[in-house]
C-alpha positions in Angstrom: 27.9 14.6 -26.9 25.9 11.4 -26.2 23.4 13.4 -23.9 22.8 15.8 -26.8 22.2 12.5 -29.4 20.1 11.0 -26.5 18.0 14.1 -26.1 17.4 16.0 -29.5 16.3 11.8 -30.2 13.8 12.2 -27.6 12.6 15.2 -28.4 11.8 14.7 -31.9 10.2 11.6 -31.3 7.9 13.0 -28.7 7.2 16.0 -30.9 7.4 14.2 -34.0 3.5 13.0 -33.8 2.2 16.5 -32.3 3.8 19.0 -35.0 2.3 16.1 -37.4 -0.7 16.2 -36.4 -1.1 20.4 -37.3 -1.0 19.7 -40.4 -3.1 15.7 -39.8 -5.5 16.3 -38.1 -6.4 13.0 -35.2 -10.1 11.7 -36.2 -12.6 12.0 -33.5 -12.8 8.1 -32.9 -9.1 7.8 -32.7 -8.6 10.2 -30.1 -8.6 8.3 -27.2 -6.5 5.4 -28.6 -3.9 8.3 -30.4 -3.6 9.6 -26.5 -3.0 6.0 -25.5 0.0 4.9 -27.8 2.0 8.7 -27.3 1.6 8.3 -23.8 3.1 4.9 -23.5 5.5 5.3 -26.3 6.9 8.5 -24.5 6.9 7.4 -20.5 6.0 3.3 -20.3 8.7 1.9 -18.3 9.3 -1.0 -20.8 8.2 0.8 -24.1 11.9 0.0 -25.5 10.9 -4.1 -24.9 7.1 -3.1 -27.0 8.0 -3.7 -30.7 4.3 -1.9 -31.6 5.9 1.3 -29.0 8.8 1.7 -30.9 10.1 5.2 -32.3 10.8 4.1 -35.6 7.5 1.7 -35.5 6.0 4.3 -37.9 6.6 7.1 -40.3 3.4 9.7 -40.3 0.5 10.2 -38.5 -1.4 8.7 -41.1 0.4 5.3 -40.7 -0.3 5.1 -37.0 -3.9 5.9 -37.3 -4.1 3.3 -39.7 -2.7 0.8 -36.8 -5.1 2.3 -34.1 -7.5 1.8 -36.7 -7.4 -2.2 -36.2 -8.2 -2.3 -32.4 -11.7 -2.5 -31.4 -11.4 -0.9 -28.1 -9.2 1.5 -25.9 -8.5 -1.3 -23.6 -8.0 -3.9 -26.4 -5.3 -1.5 -27.6 -4.1 -0.9 -24.0 -3.7 -4.1 -23.3 -1.5 -5.2 -26.9 1.1 -2.6 -25.9 2.0 -4.0 -22.1 4.1 -6.4 -21.1 1.8 -9.0 -19.9 3.5 -9.6 -17.0 2.8 -5.5 -16.4 -0.1 -6.2 -14.3 0.2 -2.9 -12.7 -0.1 -0.3 -15.3 -3.7 0.5 -16.0 -6.4 2.3 -18.2 -8.5 4.3 -16.6 -11.9 4.7 -18.0 -13.3 7.2 -16.3 -11.2 9.6 -14.7 -13.9 11.3 -12.6 -13.2 8.3 -10.0 -9.6 8.6 -9.2 -9.5 10.1 -5.3 -7.5 10.2 -2.3 -9.0 7.7 0.3 -12.2 8.7 2.2 -11.6 8.2 6.3 -11.7 4.9 6.0 -15.0 2.8 8.3 -15.3 -0.5 9.6 -16.6 -3.4 11.5 -17.2 -2.3 15.3 -15.2 -5.7 16.1 -12.1 -7.9 13.5 -11.8 -11.7 13.7 -10.3 -14.7 12.1 -12.2 -18.3 10.9 -11.6 -21.3 10.7 -13.4 -24.7 10.5 -14.8 -26.6 13.4 -11.8 -29.3 14.0 -13.5 -33.0 13.8 -16.3 -31.0 11.3 -16.2 -30.7 7.8 -19.0 -27.2 7.8 -19.5 -25.7 11.0 -17.5 -22.5 11.7 -15.7 -21.5 14.8 -14.4 -17.6 14.7 -12.3 -15.9 17.0 -11.9 -11.9 17.7 -9.1 -10.2 17.0 -9.7 -7.1 18.1 -12.9 -4.0 18.7 -12.6 -0.4 17.7 -12.7 1.7 21.1 -15.9 3.4 20.5 -17.4 0.3 19.3 -20.5 -1.3 21.1 -18.7 -4.2 20.9 -16.2 -2.7 23.5 -19.1 -1.5 25.6 -20.6 -5.1 25.6 -17.8 -6.9 26.8 -16.3 -8.5 23.3 -12.7 -8.7 23.3 -9.3 -10.5 21.6 -9.7 -13.8 22.3 -13.1 -14.5 23.0 -14.9 -17.3 20.3 -18.4 -17.8 19.4 -19.9 -19.9 16.1 -22.7 -19.0 16.3 -25.1 -15.9 15.1 -29.0 -15.2 16.6 -29.2 -19.1 17.2 -27.7 -20.1 14.4 -24.8 -22.6 13.9 -22.1 -20.5 11.7 -21.4 -23.1 8.4 -19.5 -22.4 5.3 -22.8 -21.8 3.9 -24.5 -19.8 5.8 -21.5 -17.7 7.0 -21.8 -14.5 4.6 -25.4 -13.8 5.4 -25.4 -14.4 8.8 -22.2 -11.9 9.6 -20.5 -10.5 6.5 -23.7 -9.1 5.0 -26.3 -9.3 6.7 -28.8 -5.9 7.4 -29.8 -6.8 11.3 -29.5 -3.7 13.6 -27.9 -6.5 15.6 -25.9 -9.4 16.2 -26.6 -11.9 19.3 -23.4 -13.9 18.9 -23.3 -17.3 21.3 -20.1 -17.6 23.5 -18.0 -20.7 23.6 -14.5 -21.6 24.9 -12.1 -23.8 22.8 -8.9 -25.6 23.8 -7.6 -26.3 20.2 -9.5 -29.4 19.9 -13.3 -28.9 21.7 -15.6 -26.4 21.5 -17.4 -25.7 24.6 -20.4 -23.7 24.9 -20.1 -21.3 27.9 -24.0 -20.3 28.1 -23.3 -17.0 27.6 -24.2 -14.7 24.9 -23.4 -11.1 23.5 -25.7 -8.4 21.4 -23.5 -6.3 19.7 -24.4 -3.6 17.2 -24.2 -4.5 13.9 -22.6 -1.0 13.2 -19.8 0.6 10.6 -17.6 3.4 12.5 -14.8 5.2 11.3 -11.8 3.7 12.0 -9.5 5.5 14.6 -6.0 7.2 13.0 -3.9 5.7 15.4 -5.2 2.7 16.6 -3.0 2.3 19.5 0.1 4.5 20.9 2.3 2.5 24.1 5.8 3.5 25.5 7.1 0.3 26.2 10.2 0.4 29.0 13.1 -2.2 28.1 16.6 -1.7 29.6 16.6 1.6 31.0 14.9 2.9 27.7 11.1 3.2 26.7 10.5 2.0 22.9 8.1 3.2 21.4 5.4 1.0 19.9 2.3 2.1 17.2 -0.3 -0.1 15.6 -1.4 1.5 12.9 -4.1 -0.1 10.4 -4.8 2.6 8.1 -3.1 3.6 4.4 -0.7 7.1 4.4 -2.8 9.1 2.4 -3.2 13.3 3.5 -6.1 12.0 5.9 -4.0 10.4 8.4 -0.4 12.2 8.1 -1.5 15.1 10.8 -2.7 12.4 13.2 1.2 10.5 12.4 3.1 13.5 13.3 1.2 14.3 17.0 1.9 11.0 17.1 5.8 10.9 16.4 5.8 13.9 18.6 4.8 12.5 21.2 7.0 9.5 21.1 9.9 12.8 20.2 9.0 13.8 24.0 9.5 10.6 25.5 13.3 10.4 23.8 12.3 7.4 22.0 15.1 6.1 19.8 13.5 2.6 18.9 10.3 2.1 17.0 7.9 -0.4 17.0 5.5 0.0 13.9 2.9 -2.6 13.9 1.6 -3.2 10.9 -0.3 -6.7 11.1 -3.8 -5.1 10.7 -2.8 -2.7 8.4 -4.9 -2.3 5.1 -2.4 -2.4 2.7 -2.6 0.0 -0.2 -0.7 2.5 -2.5 0.1 5.8 -2.3 2.1 9.1 -3.2 6.2 9.3 -3.1 5.2 12.2 -1.1 3.1 11.0 1.7 5.9 8.2 1.8 8.5 10.7 2.5 6.8 12.6 4.8 6.8 10.1 6.8 10.3 9.3 6.1 11.0 12.1 7.5 9.1 11.5 10.4 11.5 9.0 11.2 14.8 10.0 10.7 16.2 13.6 12.1 17.4 14.6 8.6 18.4 18.2 6.4 16.0 19.1 3.4 19.1 18.4 1.2 19.5 14.7 1.9 18.0 12.1 -0.4 15.3 10.2 0.4 14.2 8.6 -3.0 15.6 8.4 -6.6 13.6 7.6 -10.3 14.8 5.8 -12.8 12.7 6.3 -15.6 13.1 5.0 -19.2 15.9 5.7 -21.5 14.2 8.8 -23.7 12.9 10.3 -20.3 15.4 9.6 -18.0 17.6 11.4 -20.4 15.5 14.1 -21.0 14.8 14.8 -16.8 18.4 14.7 -16.5 19.2 17.6 -19.0 16.1 19.6 -18.4 14.8 19.0 -14.5 17.4 16.9 -12.8 15.9 18.0 -9.8 12.7 16.5 -10.6 14.6 12.9 -10.3 14.8 13.3 -6.8 12.7 13.1 -3.5 14.2 15.3 -0.4 13.1 14.6 3.3 10.5 17.5 3.5 10.2 19.8 6.4 6.4 20.6 6.4 3.5 18.7 5.8 1.7 21.7 4.5 2.0 25.5 4.4 1.1 25.6 8.1 2.7 22.5 10.0 5.9 21.7 10.4 7.2 18.1 10.5 8.2 16.5 13.3 11.5 14.4 13.5 12.5 12.2 15.9 16.4 10.5 15.3 15.5 6.4 15.1 18.5 4.6 15.1 16.2 1.1 14.5 12.2 0.8 13.2 10.9 -2.6 13.8 8.1 -3.2 11.3 5.4 -6.1 11.8 4.2 -7.3 8.8 2.9 -10.7 10.5 -0.7 -11.9 8.9 -2.0 -14.1 6.5 -1.8 -13.4 2.8 0.0 -9.9 3.6 3.6 -9.0 2.6 3.6 -5.5 3.2 2.5 -3.2 0.5 3.7 -1.0 -2.1 3.9 2.0 0.3 5.8 -0.3 2.9 8.4 -1.3 0.3 9.1 2.1 -1.0 9.2 3.8 3.1 11.6 0.7 4.1 14.3 0.7 0.7 14.3 4.8 1.4 15.1 4.6 5.2 18.0 1.9 4.8 20.7 4.4 4.5 19.7 6.5 8.0 19.1 3.2 10.4 18.9 -0.5 11.2 15.2 -1.5 9.3 14.3 -4.6 10.9 11.9 -6.3 9.1 8.9 -8.8 11.5 7.1 -11.7 9.4 6.8 -12.1 6.1 9.5 -11.9 3.1 7.9 -8.3 1.0 7.0 -8.4 -2.5 9.0 -6.4 -4.4 6.7 -4.2 -5.9 9.7 -1.6 -6.9 7.8 0.7 -9.2 6.1 3.5 -9.4 3.3 5.1 -11.5 1.7 8.2 -12.8 -1.3 9.5 -14.3 -1.5 10.6 -17.5 -4.5 12.6 -19.1 -5.3 13.6 -22.8 -3.3 16.8 -23.2 0.0 18.6 -24.5 2.0 18.4 -21.4 -0.4 14.8 -19.7 -1.2 17.1 -16.8 -5.4 17.3 -15.5 -5.9 21.2 -16.0 -5.6 21.1 -20.2 -7.1 17.8 -21.0 -9.4 16.9 -23.6 -12.6 17.1 -22.5 -14.4 15.3 -24.8 -13.8 12.0 -23.1 -12.6 10.7 -19.5 -9.7 7.6 -20.2 -6.4 8.1 -18.4 -3.6 6.3 -18.4 -1.8 4.7 -15.2 1.2 3.3 -16.3 4.3 2.1 -14.5 7.1 5.0 -15.5 9.6 4.4 -13.1 11.5 2.3 -10.5 12.6 3.6 -7.1 16.1 3.8 -5.9 17.2 5.0 -2.3 19.6 7.9 -1.8 22.6 4.3 -1.8 21.3 3.6 -5.9 19.4 0.3 -3.9 16.3 -0.6 -4.6 14.2 -3.3 -4.5 12.2 -5.7 -6.9 13.2 -8.9 -5.0 11.6 -7.7 -1.8 12.6 -7.4 1.5 13.8 -10.1 3.5 12.9 -11.1 7.3 14.3 -10.6 10.4 11.9 -12.6 12.4 9.6 -14.8 11.3 6.6 -15.7 12.6 3.5 -18.1 11.2 1.2 -15.9 9.0 -2.1 -16.8 11.0 -1.4 -16.0 15.3 -2.2 -18.2 17.8 -5.3 -18.1 18.6 -5.0 -19.7 21.4 -3.2 -17.3 22.7 -3.4 -13.8 21.4 -2.8 -11.8 24.2 -3.3 -8.3 24.7 -2.1 -5.7 21.8 0.2 -3.7 23.2 1.2 -5.2 26.2 4.9 -6.5 26.9 3.6 -10.1 27.3 2.0 -10.4 23.9 3.5 -13.2 21.9 4.6 -11.5 19.0 5.5 -8.1 20.5 7.6 -10.5 23.6 9.4 -11.8 20.6 10.5 -8.7 19.3 11.4 -6.3 22.6 13.8 -10.2 23.5 15.3 -9.5 19.8 15.9 -6.2 20.6 17.6 -6.6 24.5 19.6 -10.0 23.5 19.5 -10.0 19.9 17.9 -13.1 20.1 16.6 -15.1 16.8 14.6 -17.6 18.6 12.9 -20.1 16.8 12.2 -20.4 13.5 9.9 -23.2 13.7 6.3 -21.9 13.0 3.6 -22.6 15.8 1.2 -24.4 13.0 -2.0 -24.8 14.4 -3.1 -27.0 11.7 -6.6 -25.2 11.5 -8.4 -24.9 8.3 -8.6 -21.2 8.3 -11.5 -20.1 6.4 -11.7 -16.2 6.7 -10.5 -12.9 8.0 -12.4 -9.9 8.6 -9.9 -7.3 7.8 -10.2 -5.8 4.0 -7.2 -5.2 2.5 -7.0 -2.3 -0.5 -6.1 -3.4 -3.6 -2.1 -2.5 -4.1 -2.2 0.2 -6.9 1.3 1.2 -6.1 2.7 4.2 -5.5 2.4 7.3 -7.3 4.5 10.6 -8.0 3.4 13.7 -9.2 6.0 14.8 -11.9 6.0 18.0 -14.4 6.3 16.8 -17.7 7.4 18.2 -21.1 4.7 20.3 -22.8 4.8 18.7 -26.5 3.1 21.3 -28.1 
């Protein structure tokens, strides 16, 4: 009885203004505002906490329109209807700008920057990595190298951007130096590298590391989890599967972060654990009105199960991992909403070890709503290009666990690596990897103390994407 009551209540609410609109035409100057209010009233996760979104707030379209006319712009209306603490829901003024990420490009080498000890303005750069096909790689600019001048000019806080970041020069001549932690000493050498922007490799590094009679998979992944790179990840997983890998170290210390689509995270999850397609990977919890409607009419749409294919012609390669070790170490990096969803969804199926930082707890999902009867793109109102991207749900895993407080790390590390001992990425002696291997082998958590370098860290060249959250695609009820 209770569910039937809620269903009738929900349908009456969602259809009330649509039915009225047939008798009372929406004024042309309120089409966008009308769309914003009704979309948020139907699906905004916090609808019941916003007085002006209450189902009882207005008795007619005329009353609603009078209210909408009090706002000078669609953005003013939108901002008044979302919680002040909600910084993730968005009003999109031009939905043509919404696209899947393109192939990612980056400079031929990435670096960190500190203020030279004993000075207030001079800068010292250390190389984090170079791209395999870069001129920097060819010229011998390697991880752990130091330089402090470009084209013969000492780098400072003032000139750094013009000399190295935004420079239009075809090449950089880098003055190489040694650094012992205190003193900078010129080597007398310089390296000239092309100022180039290259396609970032789908898989930065893939290794098998022998440990106690088994091979540990090691993967450095710097890209997002869009469709662009899923096939490459699938091929890498097949390589690990062929080597009977059951433990994987997923190194995201230089990952660009960002969100993505839940369906892509489910495909990645299917690669990492051999589960039946009947098993649940993600559950969704919407606001009271929407949840009730979905449970009665589309219950399967609230559940994402393990998929078996990337698309119609490609089967997902799955390995049956017992443990995954996810490295989130990095300055101002605590993972991303996509990684958090992956962690939470995998936890019922394997041991998930978080290396580095506490994650932020971004457990909410968003959807893109267009101005149409079912909020889908196909039948949208073509008189404007506004769209909504509100937070509409909370993500849960198979065991109904969420993660609003984030995930604590198993092994803690300094936010910044030891710049005097960066090591070789993928080599078992590299400090971070070495400590993880020790943990895998002996369960040794090691010291919790950070190797603080006390340097003033000025910049890291790795550009992380803004995290807009995880999006879902959902068939919504038609309101006509």
